C-alpha positions as CSV (number, residue, x, y, z in Angstrom):
1,X,-0.2,0.1,0.0
2,X,1.4,3.5,-0.7
3,X,-0.2,7.4,-1.3
4,X,-0.4,9.3,-4.1
5,X,-1.2,12.9,-4.9
6,X,-3.0,13.8,-8.5
7,X,-3.4,17.1,-9.9
8,X,-6.1,17.0,-11.9
9,X,-7.9,19.1,-14.8
10,X,-11.4,19.4,-13.6
11,X,-13.8,20.6,-16.4
12,X,-16.2,23.3,-15.0
13,X,-19.5,21.3,-15.4
14,X,-21.9,19.6,-13.3
15,X,-20.7,16.3,-12.0
16,X,-17.3,15.8,-13.2
17,X,-15.7,15.8,-9.8
18,X,-18.2,12.9,-9.0
19,X,-17.0,11.0,-12.2
20,X,-13.2,11.4,-11.1
21,X,-14.3,9.9,-7.5
22,X,-15.9,6.8,-9.0
23,X,-13.1,6.2,-11.3
24,X,-10.9,6.6,-8.4
25,X,-13.3,4.0,-6.2
26,X,-13.1,1.8,-9.3
27,X,-9.4,1.2,-8.6
28,X,-9.4,0.3,-5.2
29,X,-8.2,3.5,-4.1
30,X,-9.3,5.6,-1.0
31,X,-9.5,9.1,-1.2
32,X,-7.3,10.4,1.6
33,X,-7.2,14.4,0.6
34,X,-9.3,16.6,-1.6
35,X,-8.5,20.2,-1.9
36,X,-10.2,22.6,-4.7
37,X,-10.9,26.2,-4.7
38,X,-12.8,27.8,-7.2
39,X,-11.5,31.1,-6.6
40,X,-7.7,30.2,-7.1
41,X,-8.2,27.8,-9.7
42,X,-11.5,26.4,-11.7
43,X,-9.8,23.5,-13.2
44,X,-7.1,22.4,-11.0
45,X,-8.1,19.9,-8.0
46,X,-5.5,17.8,-5.5
47,X,-6.5,14.4,-4.8
48,X,-4.6,12.1,-2.4
49,X,-5.2,8.1,-2.7
50,X,-4.1,5.4,-0.9
51,X,-4.0,1.9,-2.4
52,X,-2.2,-0.8,-3.4
53,X,0.6,0.3,-6.0
54,X,-0.7,-2.0,-8.7
55,X,-4.4,-0.2,-8.0
56,X,-2.2,3.0,-8.2
57,X,-0.7,2.5,-11.6
58,X,-3.8,1.6,-13.3
59,X,-5.5,4.7,-11.7
60,X,-3.2,7.0,-13.2
61,X,-3.0,5.5,-16.3
62,X,-6.8,5.8,-16.9
63,X,-6.6,9.6,-15.3
64,X,-3.5,9.8,-18.4
65,X,-6.1,8.6,-21.0
66,X,-8.6,10.3,-20.4
67,X,-6.9,13.2,-20.0
68,X,-7.5,14.4,-16.9
69,X,-4.0,14.2,-15.1
70,X,-2.1,17.8,-15.1
71,X,1.0,16.8,-13.3
72,X,2.7,13.2,-12.8
73,X,5.5,11.6,-10.9
74,X,7.2,15.0,-9.5
75,X,9.1,15.1,-6.4
76,X,9.1,18.8,-6.3
77,X,7.4,20.5,-3.4
78,X,6.0,23.9,-2.5
79,X,5.7,24.8,1.4
80,X,4.7,27.9,2.9
81,X,5.9,28.0,6.0
82,X,4.8,30.5,9.3
83,X,7.9,31.3,11.5
84,X,7.7,33.3,15.0
85,X,10.7,35.2,14.9
86,X,11.9,36.6,17.6
87,X,12.4,40.4,16.9
88,X,16.3,40.9,17.6
89,X,19.1,41.3,14.8
90,X,20.3,38.4,13.2
91,X,17.1,36.1,13.3
92,X,16.0,36.4,9.8
93,X,20.0,36.1,8.5
94,X,20.3,32.5,10.4
95,X,17.2,31.5,8.7
96,X,18.2,32.3,5.6
97,X,21.6,30.7,5.8
98,X,19.9,27.3,6.6
99,X,18.0,28.0,3.1
100,X,21.5,28.7,1.7
101,X,22.9,25.5,3.3
102,X,20.4,23.1,1.6
103,X,20.3,25.0,-1.2
104,X,16.4,25.8,-1.1
105,X,15.0,28.3,-3.2
106,X,12.6,31.3,-1.8
107,X,9.4,31.6,-3.6
108,X,8.0,34.0,-1.4
109,X,8.3,36.2,1.8
110,X,6.4,38.4,4.4
111,X,7.0,39.4,7.4
112,X,6.7,43.2,9.5
113,X,6.9,44.1,12.8
114,X,3.7,43.9,15.1
115,X,4.8,45.6,18.1
116,X,5.5,42.9,20.1
117,X,8.7,41.0,20.9
118,X,7.9,38.9,17.7
119,X,7.2,38.8,14.8
120,X,5.5,36.4,12.2
121,X,7.1,35.6,8.7
122,X,5.5,33.9,5.7
123,X,8.1,32.0,3.5
124,X,7.2,29.8,0.3
125,X,10.2,27.3,-0.7
126,X,10.6,25.1,-3.5
127,X,12.6,22.4,-2.6
128,X,13.6,19.3,-4.7
129,X,12.5,16.7,-2.3
130,X,10.6,15.7,0.9
131,X,14.1,14.7,2.4
132,X,15.4,17.9,1.8
133,X,12.5,19.9,3.8
134,X,12.6,17.5,6.7
135,X,16.5,18.7,6.8
136,X,15.7,22.4,6.2
137,X,12.8,22.0,9.2
138,X,14.4,20.0,11.7
139,X,17.5,22.6,11.3
140,X,15.0,25.9,11.6
141,X,13.2,24.4,14.8
142,X,16.1,24.2,17.0
143,X,16.1,27.6,17.1
144,X,12.8,28.8,15.8
145,X,9.1,28.2,16.6
146,X,7.3,27.1,13.5
147,X,3.8,28.2,13.8
148,X,2.3,26.5,10.7
149,X,3.3,24.7,7.7
150,X,1.0,24.1,4.5
151,X,2.6,22.3,1.7
152,X,2.2,20.2,-1.5
153,X,3.6,16.7,-2.2
154,X,3.3,15.0,-5.2
155,X,4.3,11.6,-4.8
156,X,3.5,10.6,-1.0
157,X,1.0,12.2,0.8
158,X,3.3,13.4,3.4
159,X,7.1,14.4,4.4
160,X,7.5,12.9,7.9
161,X,8.6,16.1,9.5
162,X,6.0,18.2,8.1
163,X,3.3,16.2,9.4
164,X,4.8,15.7,12.7
165,X,5.3,19.6,13.1
166,X,1.9,20.2,11.9
167,X,0.5,17.8,14.7
168,X,3.3,19.1,17.2
169,X,1.4,22.7,17.0
170,X,-1.6,21.3,17.3
171,X,-0.6,19.8,20.9
172,X,1.3,23.0,21.7
173,X,-2.2,24.7,21.5
174,X,-4.0,22.4,23.4
175,X,-1.4,21.4,26.2
176,X,-0.2,24.8,26.2
177,X,3.5,23.4,25.6
178,X,6.7,25.1,25.6
179,X,9.1,24.3,22.5
180,X,11.1,22.5,24.2
181,X,8.3,20.3,25.3
182,X,6.9,20.5,21.4
183,X,10.2,19.1,20.0
184,X,9.8,16.0,22.4
185,X,6.0,15.3,22.0
186,X,6.9,15.4,18.0
187,X,10.2,13.0,18.3
188,X,8.2,10.8,20.5
189,X,5.0,10.9,18.7
190,X,7.4,10.0,15.4
191,X,8.7,6.8,17.7
192,X,5.7,5.4,18.4
193,X,4.7,5.3,14.7
194,X,7.8,4.0,13.5
195,X,7.1,1.0,16.0
196,X,3.3,0.6,14.9
197,X,4.1,0.9,11.2
198,X,6.3,-2.7,11.8
199,X,3.2,-4.1,12.6
200,X,1.1,-2.4,9.8
201,X,-0.5,0.2,11.6
202,X,-1.1,3.4,9.7
203,X,-0.7,6.8,10.8
204,X,-4.1,8.1,10.7
205,X,-4.8,5.6,13.4
206,X,-1.4,6.1,15.6
207,X,-1.8,9.9,15.8
208,X,-5.4,9.6,16.3
209,X,-5.0,7.7,19.0
210,X,-2.3,10.2,20.6
211,X,-4.7,13.2,20.0
212,X,-7.2,11.3,21.7
213,X,-5.0,10.9,24.5
214,X,-4.2,14.2,24.8
215,X,-7.5,15.2,24.3
216,X,-9.0,13.2,27.1
217,X,-6.9,14.6,29.8
218,X,-7.7,18.3,28.7
219,X,-11.6,17.6,27.9
220,X,-11.9,16.2,31.3
221,X,-10.3,18.9,33.1
222,X,-12.3,22.1,35.8
223,X,-16.1,21.6,35.5
224,X,-15.8,18.4,33.3
225,X,-13.5,16.8,35.9
226,X,-16.4,13.4,37.1
227,X,-15.1,11.2,38.6
228,X,-17.1,8.7,40.6
229,X,-17.1,8.5,44.4
230,X,-17.9,5.8,46.3
231,X,-17.2,4.8,49.7
232,X,-16.9,1.9,52.5
233,X,-17.1,1.4,56.6
234,X,-14.6,-1.0,57.5
235,X,-14.1,-2.4,60.9
236,X,-15.4,0.0,63.8
237,X,-13.6,3.3,62.9
238,X,-12.1,3.0,59.6
239,X,-13.9,4.5,56.3
240,X,-13.0,4.0,52.7
241,X,-13.3,6.1,50.2
242,X,-12.6,5.6,46.3
243,X,-12.3,8.0,43.7
244,X,-12.1,7.2,39.9
245,X,-11.5,9.8,37.8
246,X,-12.4,9.6,34.3
247,X,-8.5,9.2,32.9
248,X,-6.1,7.6,35.2
249,X,-5.6,5.4,38.2
250,X,-7.6,5.0,41.3
251,X,-6.9,7.3,44.2
252,X,-8.0,5.0,47.8
253,X,-8.3,7.1,51.1
254,X,-8.9,5.3,54.4
255,X,-9.8,7.7,57.0
256,X,-9.4,7.1,60.7
257,X,-9.8,9.1,64.0
258,X,-8.8,12.1,61.8
259,X,-6.1,11.0,60.0
260,X,-5.9,9.8,56.1
261,X,-4.0,7.0,54.3
262,X,-3.8,7.7,50.5
263,X,-3.4,4.3,48.4
264,X,-1.9,6.2,45.0
265,X,-3.0,9.4,43.6
266,X,-4.1,9.7,40.3
267,X,-2.4,12.0,37.3
268,X,-0.7,15.0,38.5
269,X,-2.8,17.4,35.7
270,X,-5.9,16.7,37.8
271,X,-4.3,17.8,41.1
272,X,-6.6,21.2,41.5
273,X,-9.8,19.1,40.8
274,X,-8.7,16.4,43.2
275,X,-8.0,18.5,46.0
276,X,-11.1,20.1,45.6
277,X,-12.8,17.1,46.3
278,X,-10.2,16.1,49.3
279,X,-11.8,19.1,50.9
280,X,-15.4,18.7,50.2
281,X,-14.8,15.1,51.4
282,X,-12.8,16.4,54.5
283,X,-13.3,19.9,55.8
284,X,-10.4,19.8,57.9
285,X,-8.2,18.1,55.1
286,X,-5.3,20.9,55.6
287,X,-4.8,19.9,59.5
288,X,-5.3,16.0,58.9
289,X,-2.3,14.0,59.4
290,X,-2.2,12.5,55.8
291,X,0.3,9.7,54.4
292,X,0.7,7.5,51.0
293,X,1.3,4.4,49.7
294,X,2.5,4.0,46.2
295,X,1.3,0.5,44.7
296,X,3.9,1.5,41.8
297,X,5.0,4.1,40.3
298,X,3.2,4.6,36.8
299,X,2.5,8.6,36.2
300,X,-1.2,7.7,36.3
301,X,-0.9,6.4,40.4
302,X,2.0,8.6,41.5
303,X,1.1,12.1,40.1
304,X,0.0,14.2,43.4
305,X,2.8,14.1,45.9
306,X,3.0,17.5,47.0
307,X,0.7,17.2,49.9
308,X,2.2,14.3,51.4
309,X,5.3,14.4,53.8
310,X,5.6,10.6,54.1
311,X,5.5,8.5,50.8
312,X,5.8,5.1,51.4
313,X,7.4,2.9,48.6
314,X,9.2,-0.3,47.9
315,X,12.9,0.0,47.2
316,X,12.4,-0.7,44.0
317,X,10.1,2.1,43.6
318,X,12.3,4.4,44.9
319,X,15.1,3.3,43.0
320,X,12.8,4.6,39.8
321,X,11.9,7.6,41.1
322,X,15.7,8.3,42.2
323,X,16.8,7.9,38.4
324,X,13.7,10.4,37.2
325,X,15.7,12.8,39.3
326,X,19.2,12.0,37.7
327,X,17.9,12.5,34.1
328,X,18.0,8.6,34.1
329,X,15.7,6.2,32.3
330,X,13.2,4.9,35.0
331,X,12.4,1.2,34.6
332,X,9.4,1.6,31.9
333,X,11.9,3.9,29.5
334,X,14.0,0.6,29.9
335,X,11.8,-1.0,27.5
336,X,12.0,0.6,23.6
337,X,8.3,0.1,23.1
338,X,7.2,2.0,26.5
339,X,9.4,4.6,26.3
340,X,8.0,7.0,23.8
341,X,4.6,6.6,25.4
342,X,5.9,7.6,28.8
343,X,7.8,10.8,27.6
344,X,4.4,11.9,26.0
345,X,2.8,10.7,29.1
346,X,4.9,13.0,31.1
347,X,4.1,16.1,28.8
348,X,0.3,15.3,29.1
349,X,-0.2,14.5,32.5
350,X,2.2,17.7,33.7
351,X,3.8,14.9,35.5
352,X,6.9,15.5,38.3
353,X,8.7,12.7,40.3
354,X,7.4,12.5,44.6
355,X,10.6,14.7,45.9
356,X,13.2,12.1,46.9
357,X,13.4,13.7,51.2
358,X,9.6,12.3,51.2
359,X,10.1,8.8,50.5
360,X,10.0,5.6,52.8
361,X,11.2,2.5,51.7
362,X,9.1,-0.5,53.1
363,X,11.4,-3.1,52.1
364,X,13.1,-4.6,49.7
365,X,12.6,-7.8,47.3
366,X,15.4,-10.6,47.6
367,X,13.9,-13.7,45.0
368,X,12.1,-14.3,41.8
369,X,9.1,-15.8,43.2
370,X,5.9,-13.9,41.9
371,X,5.3,-12.3,45.8
372,X,7.5,-11.8,48.5
373,X,6.4,-10.2,51.8
374,X,9.0,-6.8,52.0
375,X,7.3,-5.2,55.4
376,X,3.9,-4.5,57.3
377,X,2.4,-1.5,57.7
378,X,-0.1,-0.2,60.3
379,X,-3.1,2.4,60.1
380,X,-5.8,2.5,62.9
381,X,-7.4,-0.5,63.4
382,X,-6.0,-2.0,59.9
383,X,-2.6,-4.1,59.8
384,X,-1.3,-4.3,56.5
385,X,1.3,-7.0,55.1
386,X,3.2,-5.6,52.4
387,X,4.3,-7.9,49.2
388,X,6.3,-7.0,46.3
389,X,5.1,-8.9,42.9
390,X,8.1,-10.3,40.3
391,X,7.6,-7.0,38.5
392,X,5.3,-8.3,35.7
393,X,3.3,-4.8,35.1
394,X,6.0,-2.9,36.6
395,X,9.3,-3.3,38.5
396,X,8.9,-2.5,41.9
397,X,4.8,-2.8,42.4
398,X,3.6,-4.1,45.8
399,X,0.1,-5.0,47.0
400,X,-1.4,-4.4,50.4
401,X,-2.7,-7.5,52.3
402,X,-5.6,-6.8,55.6
403,X,-6.0,-10.6,56.3
404,X,-8.0,-10.1,59.1
405,X,-11.0,-8.4,57.5
406,X,-9.7,-9.3,53.6
407,X,-8.9,-6.6,52.0
408,X,-6.6,-5.9,49.4
409,X,-5.1,-2.8,47.3
410,X,-3.5,-4.1,44.0
411,X,-2.5,-1.9,42.0
412,X,-2.5,-2.6,38.5
413,X,-1.7,-6.4,38.9
414,X,-5.0,-6.8,39.0
415,X,-7.8,-4.1,37.0
416,X,-11.4,-4.3,37.2
417,X,-12.5,-4.1,33.5
418,X,-15.8,-4.7,33.7
419,X,-16.1,-1.6,36.5
420,X,-15.0,0.7,34.4
421,X,-17.4,3.5,33.6
422,X,-17.8,4.9,29.9
423,X,-14.9,7.1,30.3
424,X,-12.5,5.3,32.1
425,X,-13.1,2.5,29.4
426,X,-12.5,4.8,26.3
427,X,-9.4,5.9,28.2
428,X,-8.0,2.1,28.7
429,X,-8.1,1.5,25.2
430,X,-5.2,3.9,24.5
431,X,-2.2,3.0,26.5
432,X,-2.3,-0.7,25.2
433,X,-2.4,0.4,21.5
434,X,0.2,3.2,22.0
435,X,2.8,0.9,24.2
436,X,1.7,-2.5,22.6
437,X,1.0,-3.9,26.1
438,X,0.8,-2.1,29.6
439,X,2.7,-4.9,31.5
440,X,6.8,-5.1,31.5
441,X,5.9,-8.9,31.3
442,X,2.7,-9.9,30.4
443,X,3.1,-13.9,31.7
444,X,4.9,-12.9,34.7
445,X,2.1,-10.4,35.6
446,X,-1.2,-12.6,34.5
447,X,0.9,-15.3,36.9
448,X,0.3,-12.7,39.7
449,X,-3.3,-12.0,39.0
450,X,-3.8,-16.0,39.2
451,X,-2.2,-16.1,42.4
452,X,-4.5,-13.0,43.9
453,X,-7.9,-14.2,42.8
454,X,-7.0,-17.4,44.1
455,X,-5.5,-17.0,47.5
456,X,-8.1,-13.9,48.0
457,X,-11.0,-15.3,47.9
458,X,-13.6,-13.7,49.9
459,X,-11.7,-10.7,50.2
460,X,-12.5,-7.1,48.7
461,X,-10.3,-6.2,45.6
462,X,-9.4,-2.5,45.1
463,X,-8.2,-2.9,41.8
464,X,-5.7,-0.2,40.2
465,X,-8.3,0.8,37.8
466,X,-12.2,0.3,37.7
467,X,-14.7,-0.2,41.1
468,X,-13.8,-2.8,44.0
469,X,-15.6,-6.1,43.5
470,X,-16.0,-8.8,46.3
471,X,-14.2,-11.7,45.2
472,X,-16.5,-14.5,44.9
473,X,-13.7,-17.5,43.6
474,X,-14.8,-19.9,41.8
């Protein structure tokens, strides 16, 4: 399969475009872009199609025979770019030097001051091929923001850099990104595309999923943040609250004698919305003693940490956060299939790792078994045993088990898919597609999940995503 752009001569009569469309369909070609402006040129239409190479060749031959084809098999590209230029001496010179370096012809320039610290400069370029414009745009973007790109490609639908820049600018506006964040976003979107192209996934679907990921987190902010909230009374003096946001992991809050214990804390981008809920649930929230146990280091479980003085983690989770502070790859990023998604996740969710001085290590795992007890944790009338898993979902993940009252907090080792809200279901389709799998090792994760379901019959399962559920066993 490949993409092809045809420039066609359109007769000024009713139904001719429909006739062309039927010809294209007869060759099993899908129209992916159509551009026509009668004011500019009443006889010219640009049509991009996606089809097998054989079908494209036959379509091209028929269009040529009917004398509909105006231009054929050209690599030359016309590009109109808009640059946001800092209004200081030498900036335009730097841009022109890039054009000279790559022997790019300028067909149009329009720039003027606008009483701000910058000016917008529109530049038309005429280049020999898509690879050349890619190099030009890459180099310019290192010192100048590219705000828009309009282009015409003749032999393939897109030049990757052109498409990525347009896509990244869309994300820049939606997510309020800096130029540095935009460049990182663009680079890692490209990496995801390359990974999924090896699985024969097309770029439309890939970028649509990334776009959905960004849109979900933004669209559910402020007044649109509508988590499902439920609670249970455990024992004589303990109440457990469950907050399920539309995007990201569950947050559990245990209340006992004016003290609070959190288990996980959701995405950082919902910090303001979540804190508002905390204050609604607990009017004296600011004066209450608060501590948190993190089941694992994923950003949708460890995003809100600034309100805690004590953050309890496994030793491996501590190492993960320490790596992040040092600018090194965390455990997720060691997997090349997961790394680009995690980099996007960090930008989209506004993630910052917890302060190292606040971390309290519960214990460390010393063997390769599915679970090993690494410590105990007491809160009010509840006594938890802490077990670290084999790292099937993520290295360092733990579960909290209260055997007397039969409660287990599973993190993402167990996820209650059947208990998802509609929003959670839609959001949780994205990560498995963009990462290949949300698990570091799916077979290990499955083994741990089976142990939990078999060993914890009649327990209240508190999963990482989805509503809590009683495990009746089988």
